[in-house]
C-alpha positions, -999 to +999 in steps of 0.1 A: +283-126+697+287-136+660+314-160+666+297-179+695+270-188+672+293-203+645+295-239+662+258-240+664+254-234+625+284-260+620+265-285+641+231-279+625+246-282+590+265-315+598+232-329+612+213-318+580+236-338+558+245-368+581+226-402+580+196-410+601+216-435+622+216-418+655+180-421+656+178-455+672+189-445+708+175-409+709+143-415+728+158-436+756+185-414+766+175-380+769+156-361+796+128-341+785+133-314+809+165-301+787+141-285+764+132-250+769+097-246+777+090-215+757+116-212+728+130-178+721+130-165+685+167-178+681+154-211+681+136-207+648+166-187+630+163-153+648+187-158+674+220-165+658+212-162+623+187-134+621+207-116+646+239-119+627+220-109+593+203-079+609+238-065+619+249-070+581+219-056+569+214-029+595+179-038+601+176-023+634+163+010+626+140+024+651+149+062+652+127+088+662+149+119+660+119+142+663+135+172+676+161+175+652+137+168+621+113+193+634+138+219+637+149+213+601+113+214+587+107+247+604+138+263+585+128+286+557+157+275+535+156+240+547+166+224+516+202+235+520+203+213+551+208+175+552+195+151+578+227+153+595+243+185+582+243+210+554+259+191+527+230+172+515+246+140+523+224+110+532+239+085+556+250+052+543+233+020+558+260+015+583+255+052+595+218+049+596+221+018+618+247+036+641+219+064+643+190+041+651+208+022+679+243+009+688+253-024+699+240-058+691+206-050+707+197-025+679+169-050+666+154-051+702+149-013+705+116+003+703+102+040+705+105+057+740+068+048+748+078+011+744+105+014+773+087-010+797+083-037+771+122-033+763+132-038+799+108-068+803+124-083+770+159-078+782+152-094+816+151-130+800+187-138+794+180-175+804+159-178+773+188-164+752+211-190+768+188-219+761+183-206+727+218-215+718+212-251+724+209-272+693+184-293+708+156-264+711+163-253+676+161-285+659+128-294+679+111-262+667+121-269+631+108-304+633+074-289+643+069-313+672+049-300+702+077-290+729+060-312+755+062-344+734+098-341+724+119-368+739+151-350+741+181-334+724+197-369+712+165-377+694+170-347+672+194-361+647+167-385+636+150-356+619+161-352+584+166-316+578+165-301+545+198-288+529+203-251+538+209-236+503+179-255+491+154-244+520+121-230+506+111-196+517+086-195+541+061-169+532+035-147+550-002-143+542-023-149+522-021-184+535-025-176+571-049-195+592-064-164+605-071-150+574-107-164+571-116-152+606-111-113+594-140-106+571-120-072+561-088-091+551-109-117+532-130-090+512-100-069+506-076-096+491-099-124+482-134-112+473-125-096+440-147-065+449-136-030+439-121-011+468-147+014+471-172-012+478-148-030+504-146+004+521-184+010+521-191-022+536-166-018+563-180+015+571-215+001+576-202-023+600-184+006+618-216+023+622-231-007+639-202-017+662-174+009+663-150-011+686-154-045+666-150-028+632-120-008+644-104-040+658-112-056+624-093-029+608-062-030+626-061-068+627-062-065+590-031-045+586-014-069+610-024-098+588-010-079+560+023-078+577+023-114+580+013-115+618-010-143+629-015-129+664-044-106+666-056-077+688-088-076+709-112-049+715-097-043+750-064-037+732-080-010+709-098+006+740-066+008+758-045+033+739-019+036+767-010+001+764-006-001+727+032+000+724+034-027+751+009-047+732+028-042+699+061-054+715+042-087+724+031-091+688+067-088+677+080-113+700+051-138+688+060-130+651+095-137+656+088-170+667+070-179+635+103-179+615+087-163+585+115-148+560+091-133+536+060-113+538+033-103+510+047-068+503+078-082+491+067-117+482+069-129+445+045-156+448+014-156+425-010-150+454+007-119+462+012-103+430-014-076+435-012-076+473+003-039+475-023-024+450-052-041+469-039-028+502-032+007+491-065+008+471-085+000+502-069+027+526-072+051+498-111+043+494-117+041+530-101+077+538-120+091+508-153+078+519-146+091+554-140+125+540-171+123+517-194+113+544-176+138+568-173+111+593-135+119+597-146+155+611-174+142+635-157+111+649-121+121+654-112+090+676-115+069+642-084+086+626-066+089+659-069+052+665-058+043+631-029+067+631-019+056+667-016+019+657+000+026+621+023+051+634+035+027+662+039-003+637+059+020+614+087+025+642+087-013+647+120-029+648+106-058+627+109-051+589+074-066+579+055-044+603+075-013+595+070-018+559+034-027+560+025+000+583+045+027+562+027+016+531-008+020+547+003+054+562+015+067+531-017+056+512-035+073+539-016+105+535-020+103+499-058+103+503-060+129+529-040+153+506-064+145+479-093+155+504-072+188+509-071+194+475-109+190+471-115+213+501-093+239+485-111+239+453-144+241+473-133+271+494-122+287+462-155+282+443-173+294+475-152+326+479-159+331+441-196+327+447-195+350+478-178+376+458-201+374+427-232+376+453-217+406+469-214+424+436-250+419+428-273+449+435-301+429+452-282+409+476-297+379+490-285+378+527-298+342+533-278+329+505-248+348+517-251+335+551-256+300+538-223+305+517-205+319+547-214+290+568-205+264+543-170+281+535-163+283+574-171+245+577-149+239+547-121+259+564-124+242+595-124+208+579-091+219+559-077+229+590-084+195+608-072+174+577-039+196+575-032+190+612-038+152+608-017+153+576+012+171+593+011+148+624+011+117+601+041+132+578+061+138+610+052+103+626+060+082+594+074+100+567+102+121+584+116+089+599+110+063+571+123+082+543+156+074+557+148+040+568+174+012+567+153-009+539+156+009+506+121-004+497+107+017+523+127+046+513+116+043+479+079+041+488+083+075+507+099+091+477+072+078+456+045+091+478+062+124+480+063+128+442+027+122+442+019+148+468+039+174+452+020+168+418-014+165+435-011+197+459+019+218+446+007+248+466+020+230+497+043+205+487+063+223+461+083+241+487+118+238+498+106+223+530+093+190+513+114+191+481+146+190+502+138+153+509+141+144+471+173+164+470+188+145+499+180+111+485+198+120+455+227+105+472+211+074+485+234+045+486+208+020+470+201+021+434+165+016+434+159+045+455+180+070+434+161+056+404+128+065+422+139+100+432+150+106+395+116+092+384+095+117+408+119+144+399+112+140+362+075+140+368+076+172+388+099+191+367+080+183+334+051+202+351+068+232+370+104+231+364+104+271+360+090+273+397+117+252+410+146+274+404+157+275+441+157+236+442+173+233+408+201+255+417+210+236+449+207+202+434+215+205+398+253+197+402+243+165+418+221+156+389+249+165+364+274+143+385+248+115+385+245+115+348+281+117+342+298+095+370+272+073+388+283+038+393+251+023+380+242+028+342+204+026+348+209+057+372+229+076+347+203+071+320+175+082+342+196+112+354+202+122+317+164+122+311+161+147+340+190+168+329+173+169+295+142+184+311+164+210+326+181+217+293+146+224+276+138+249+304+171+267+299+184+259+333+217+244+325+251+262+325+271+260+296+298+237+310+271+214+324+258+211+288+292+202+277+297+175+302+264+159+292+271+162+255+304+144+259+285+113+272+277+106+234+313+093+235+306+073+268+318+035+268+282+024+278+260+019+250+229+026+269+244+059+282+252+069+246+215+060+235+202+080+264+219+113+255+211+112+218+181+133+223+199+157+243+228+161+218+206+161+186+187+190+201+218+208+208+228+202+173+194+215+159+199+247+178+232+250+163+218+245+130+191+270+135+215+296+146+236+291+113+206+293+092+196+326+109+233+339+103+228+331+067+196+347+063+169+326+072+149+294+059+130+316+033+165+325+017+177+289+017+145+278+002+148+302-027+184+293-033+180+254-030+143+248-036+147+232-070+178+213-063+177+176-075+179+153-044+205+131-061+228+157-068+256+151-043+282+170-059+269+206-057+263+227-025+230+214-007+212+228+021+216+198+043+254+207+043+246+230+070+235+202+091+265+181+085+288+212+092+270+217+127+273+180+136+310+181+125+317+213+145+298+198+178+317+164+175+351+180+171+346+204+199+336+177+224+362+152+211+387+180+215+375+186+251+376+147+258+411+145+244+424+171+265+410+158+297+426+121+289+461+140+278+474+134+314+466+098+314+475+091+275+506+070+282+487+047+306+460+042+281+485+035+251+500+007+273+466-007+279+457-008+243+491-025+237+479-053+262+449-061+239+473-063+208+442-072+185+424-055+160+421-016+166+389-010+185+362+012+174+370+051+178+348+071+200+336+092+170+323+058+155+307+048+187+288+082+188+278+080+151+262+047+158+238+059+183+231+089+164+225+071+132+186+064+138+181+098+153+199+122+129+191+120+093+224+136+085+241+106+093+217+080+079+222+094+043+258+088+038+258+097+002+254+135+013+283+130+038+305+115+009+295+144-015+303+169+013+337+154+017+347+152-019+336+188-026+363+214-029+356+236-002+389+255-004+383+268-039+346+274-035+351+294-002+377+318-018+357+325-052+347+362-050+334+373-084+312+400-088+285+381-101+285+354-076+253+353-055+259+365-020+237+340-003+254+312-022+287+326-011+276+326+025+265+293+023+297+280+010+316+299+036+295+287+066+296+249+056+335+247+048+350+221+071+381+222+092+408+196+087+400+180+121+363+181+110+369+162+078+388+135+097+356+131+121+333+130+091+353+102+075+346+083+108+313+092+107+308+081+070+323+047+076+299+042+106+270+052+083+279+030+054+284+001+079+250+007+096+233+011+060+249-017+038+259-043+063+230-068+071+247-088+098+232-109+123+239-084+152+218-056+134+193-082+121+181-087+156+172-051+161+138-048+144+137-012+152+166-002+128+154+018+100+171+029+066+176-007+056+178-013+021+164-040-003+187-062-023+185-041-055+191-008-038+217-022-017+238-032-049+232+003-065+245+019-031+275-005-032+283+003-067+282+041-056+304+033-028+330+015-051+330+046-069+334+072-040+364+052-025+391+059-050+381+096-051+383+097-013+418+081-013+428+104-041+418+133-018+429+121+016+453+095+008+484+115+020+472+112+054+475+078+067+450+078+094+424+093+071+435+067+042+429+039+068+395+051+074+387+053+037+400+019+032+378+006+060+347+015+036+356-013+014+351-039+039+313-032+037+308-038+000+290-069-011+315-082-039+288-106-055+280-076-075+314-072-090+320-107-098+288-111-116+292-082-142+325-074-161+319-037-162+316-039-124+348-060-122+364-032-140+353-009-112+364-028-084+399-034-103+403+004-101+395+001-063+422-024-059+449-006-077+442+024-054+445+001-022+477-014-036+490+022-040+481+030-006+499-002+007+531+009-014+529+045-001+525+041+036+543+023+063+514+030+088+505-002+107+469+007+107+467+013+071+485-016+062+461-038+083+430-023+066+446-029+031+454-065+038+418-068+052+404-055+018+427-081+000+415-109+024+377-097+017+383-099-020+399-134-019+367-146-005+352-145-039+365-170-065+360-146-095+380-118-078+411-140-067+428-134-098+424-097-096+438-096-061+468-121-069+477-097-097+478-068-072+497-089-048+523-100-072+531-064-078+534-056-039+555-088-035+580-076-062+585-042-046+590-057-012+616-086-025+635-060-044+639-038-014+649-066+008+674-080-017+690-045-022+700-047+015+708-083+014+734-074-016+754-049+008+758-069+040+752-102+058+718-098+074+723-127+097+749-105+119+736-080+142+751-045+145+764-041+107+737-016+098+731+021+106+698+033+123+683+047+089+690+015+071+676-006+100+644+017+097+640+012+061+644-026+064+620-027+094+594-011+070+600-036+044+599-066+068+568-052+082+551-053+047+563-087+040+548-096+075+515-085+063+515-100+028+524-134+040+490-136+058+470-129+028+475-161+005+500-192+000+533-174-005+555-207-006+565-200-042+574-165-036+596-171-005+613-204-021+621-185-054+659-181-058+672-146-064+681-134-099+713-114-087+746-130-077+748-110-046+715-122-034+707-155-051+695-175-020+655-178-016+637-152+003+630-177+033+664-181+040+673-145+042+641-143+067+655-170+088+690-154+088+675-122+101+660-141+129+694-149+140+702-111+144+681-116+176+711-129+194+722-102+217+757-095+225+766-062+235+736-037+243+731-008+221+706+017+234+705+035+201+702+004+177+685-022+200+650-012+193+651-010+155+672-043+155+646-062+177+618-049+154+631-064+124+637-098+140+603-097+154+588-090+117+611-118+104+599-142+130+563-137+120+569-140+084+588-173+088+560-186+111+533-181+082+558-196+058+558-228+078+519-226+085+514-223+046+540-253+042+522-274+067+491-269+048+506-282+017+521-311+034+488-321+051+469-320+017+498-343+003+493-368+028+456-366+026+460-374-013+485-402-005+511-381-027+549-388-025+571-365-007+604-356-025+634-365-001+655-336-012+626-310-006+620-327+028+658-326+038+659-289+029+626-282+050+640-301+080+672-281+079+654-249+074+631-257+106+660-268+128+678-235+118+648-215+127+644-231+160+680-226+168+680-190+159+650-185+182+667-204+210+697-181+207+676-150+206+658-158+241+687-173+256+711-144+248+691-119+269+692-115+307+659-103+312+623-106+297+619-080+270+595-081+244+615-100+218+626-128+242+591-134+252+580-134+215+607-157+206+598-182+232+561-183+221+571-187+188+595-216+192+567-233+212+542-227+182+566-239+156+573-275+173+536-279+177+527-272+140+539-307+130+521-329+157+495-337+133+521-360+116+523-385+145+492-408+134+507-410+099+545-417+111+533-445+136+503-458+118+498-477+087+515-453+066+545-455+085+565-470+055+556-441+033+558-412+059+582-424+082+609-401+068+589-372+083+598-380+119+628-353+118+599-328+117+587-342+151+620-333+169+615-319+204+632-288+218+666-294+236+661-312+267+686-288+288+666-259+277+640-261+304+662-256+334+686-232+317+662-210+299+624-218+300+619-219+339+641-187+345+621-169+318+587-183+334+601-173+369+608-137+358+574-133+343+558-147+375+577-123+399+572-094+375+534-098+378+535-107+414+553-075+423+526-054+405+500-072+424+518-074+457+515-110+459+542-132+475+551-164+456+555-199+471+588-210+481+607-234+455+608-271+462+640-289+475+650-300+442+642-265+424+668-240+414+669-211+439+651-179+426+672-152+408+671-119+426+676-098+395+645-080+381+640-062+348+653-028+350+618-011+343+605-024+374+626+000+394+605+029+380+573+020+393+574+044+419+572+071+393+539+057+377+505+075+379+476+053+389+463+047+354+499+038+344+504+015+373+470-003+364+480-006+327+515-019+336+497-045+357+475-056+330+506-058+308+525-079+332+495-103+335+490-104+297+527-115+294+527-140+320+494-157+307+505-155+271+539-172+281+520-198+303+496-205+275+525-211+250+542-236+276+511-255+284+500-262+248+537-273+241+535-296+272+502-310+260+516-314+225+546-333+240+571-310+223+588-300+255+592-314+290+582-348+278+616-367+276+649-365+293+662-363+330+641-331+334+608-343+320+579-331+341+597-304+357+583-276+337+547-288+344+555-289+382+570-254+380+539-241+363+517-257+389+536-242+419+520-207+421+489-213+402+466-201+431+488-170+437+487-152+404+452-146+396+421-165+379+433-160+345+468-177+353+449-203+374+426-213+344+454-216+319+474-239+343+442-260+350+446-275+315+476-295+328+450-314+349+440-344+328+405-346+347+399-308+338+402-314+302+380-345+303+352-326+320+355-296+295+351-321+267+321-337+283+306-303+288+306-306+327+316-280+353+349-287+372+341-293+409+344-265+436+380-253+438+385-249+400+368-219+395+384-184+394+412-178+416+399-148+432+363-161+435+373-192+450+396-175+476+375-149+489+346-156+517+314-163+500+286-138+508+260-164+503+259-200+489+230-184+467+256-161+451+283-190+447+257-213+432+244-186+408+279-176+395+287-212+390+254-221+373+252-190+350+286-192+335+287-208+301+308-234+290+330-216+263+338-253+249+305-266+246+294-275+210+325-261+196+348-281+173+382-281+189+409-262+168+437-282+156+466-285+178+443-277+210+445-299+241+410-311+233+419-319+197+449-339+211+424-356+234+400-366+206+428-380+186+444-398+215+475-381+214+475-368+249+478-403+266+505-396+291+494-394+329+493-359+341+502-353+377+477-337+399+479-306+418+499-314+449+486-284+468+460-290+494+429-274+483+401-293+496+399-279+531+396-243+520+367-257+497+351-274+524+353-243+547+340-221+520+308-244+515+302-244+553+305-207+554+281-203+525+256-226+543+259-204+574+248-175+554+220-192+537+208-203+572+202-166+581 
């Protein structure tokens, strides 16, 4: 059925975009009789489009499984049963659709009472056949009367709007019939309060019952967007109500209304739902107060009949509007029951009081009896009506296919439970809340949690049975739901259960561990839960010590600024550390089995170490817990010698003080956690960054003077903390991080402060020499870079750096004296490890400041008299692999990698000096230039030998290829000076622009790229394109580690996939940049071959790879520079390849995506920089692959969906 309608959509779409030329002969050729005299709903979008859309949305729900539901409601323990079983599972949208009716005619099914109408509708197949004709459909869209339409060939003259831009057609309040219905006009247009509107209608009902009732039902139809109206005869013929509703549905379908007031977002419909609900609430309340509802039973029966039938309609506007009306009536009736309950209670109390009096007033007693009996009869009547309406509407609509209807049902149920808990706070009704906790729709789950929170705040202790049944589901939603908003709401509900003491210990632990969650909203939501748990822990500790009175006596007169002595609030810090340590250990144990995969994934990032989970938790706890915001107390607690104090046992010691010292003594793992907390607290307290400045709710911010004082205190704390924790590299790295938050302006202004910072730098330098941990060295280097940002402190930093350079150089030269470092395999493992540590430190030092003088200085020993840079370039030659050695290959490759990095920074510093010399028009020494050219050539040759000597893509091979590309690109800024007006002076620099060898592309670079592509393609199970006729055949050899993939866990497999993609994208990026810089693939017989090879599989290897290769497209670069978007087909690979769900989604994705290159100055050497300096002037080949047909097809498919 779906496929048969696709040509219709394509034809319509083509006509919508075609020129109006066919109009000139339309009226003369076509016979009018080809038009359908009575178009089917499919002619206005509900035949093909609506039908197809309903099959996707499952909007065919017309289920009335009364027997099954009644049986469930009579179950005494019904909350343990679900709508379809006992597991509490709520069917998905597809299951609901199957339950409501199978086949493609689900949208045409109605209740059993509507069976005659259904047969009548199915007996018109000819209309369906005619509805498929494009002519009939276009005639209806054009709005011309059917009898005056000349024929189908005249239709192309109609200029149809583009489908994606088609305005939404909204139902009332703009219907023509609105003004004919006084009630509708008064409810939605008069501005009168609902009570007055209900009173006016009740007066009209007293004068003409049938007319007023017809007006009321027509008002509901108008509210649903139906312009067709009922007559008094329809109201007076209840047996034909189902058939009449079927006729109204058919008429409504022909109006092509795609929106209705309850869901419309137009300004006119903003308060529509409130007015509709308010009117029926006021009406039912008025009928109860006037007792008309009890004397005129047909009134409520008629309203219930029509509303009930509409609530089971296959049309969503009818169903939704009627359900809203029915639920508002139910709420009002339940309010009336509450009033009757209160009246009966008061009457019984009065009767009891009267019966206890000595002189009984029989007449008064009889009156009270009579009044009570009348109230009971009314209560029974309302109770019966409520049950009927509940069974007719709620029992079926709480599981409606439309999540908005389900949410309204749950909202109403929550109101009923709160208004009349004696009836609705029972398993028979609460089970619906429990079942819909598993709803597939986010909005519905959120509404259930909202209502549960409202109910549990009032009477959680009365719902023990319900809580026991559904508490695991609530905890699961808080910890594992796919939507963050649902998790946040679930945490709030679970927090209510914690306050009532209704959580199991393991459930408390699972919620508390969310303070380490990756989602910041979840972490913030659980702060209250976690802090309350810590507070309970603190109270227990205080009770164990002796109570608050004892502590006040001991610490009552303590100075608040005394951070070096035992303090009362150290108990709070100890409690916080214990809880964080416990939950951190639990989380670590859970992740042990996937630790390897996570390590690999972290290696993929290859950037600065991300914040630890302790730091993330401390960030959200900072505002809530004063123990964290006052970082001076934490620092004093960590610096205190708890080991000595806890062991002191002199007879004169106060027993309470000893007990406090023992209670607050931290464990080693708790000290590590508190160091992380301290670093976070200092950052939150001292760093007035822009990201924090936007949050106006943040407190504990210091003024300038207080911040300077705090910085001085912190500078004094850091050396003491390093002295205590410096032996542990991980803890020392955390302490070093504290230096990054100091405002160093304070230290460069006053000499005595400079002395303080000098001591701090001395401690940092000591840690740099002491450890070989990468994290610690990174923190130390960051501290040096931080200090060098301030001119007055550069001298201090350079003095410390000189000492570090001297130690590293001496260590390297000591090894250079005993062997030739350019030859691989002449050192044992221990010496290689030691050499690797030295080179690692050198690779860190070269990043801090200009190191050319240090690296070019000759040695003082005869055995090692060459400059250090020559030694480093020689070490790069050790990368040439002749014979594999499993024991030594890893440390050998490691020292080569560190040497490559050190050399690259040397060339970068050298380029900076060269650029300044050219800018100042200085002369360049020919001897120095010759040495530099020779050194560059030697470095490139060593890199080439390193990656060309290896048979598969290991880390060093890939790193060497990338560094070779980077090194050749460093000198492209010289081209304007060599070929421009300064050519006579700087033409001798041309040797620095030498390209990489021509034969390297086919012999080495393309095989390396090919191996990286195939490794990633194997991970993602993609087949690569076959090579062209002039390309070399594929090499079947794969890296040996690929054969072990079968043994990987799911996490490890995913991590290896990320790593393979990272390797491929990094390699491709280096090669693309080299091509754009014309340092490779530019000259020689193989010129352009690498470019063509990169483009071959650009649509096969994911969006990231495709975006990188797109820079080889000259038009793409030009459009990025101009700030424009690329045409369709240049987006993400996966997004462009998958079928579009709707044109609206595709357009939104493209329109919301920010241009990362907009208003950003291009970095030197980038493609944009080359373009702006007119260095990228060679023609770039366009992509040979045929993408346009796929793009066209995607647009057409998008239009089809929008047409629905």
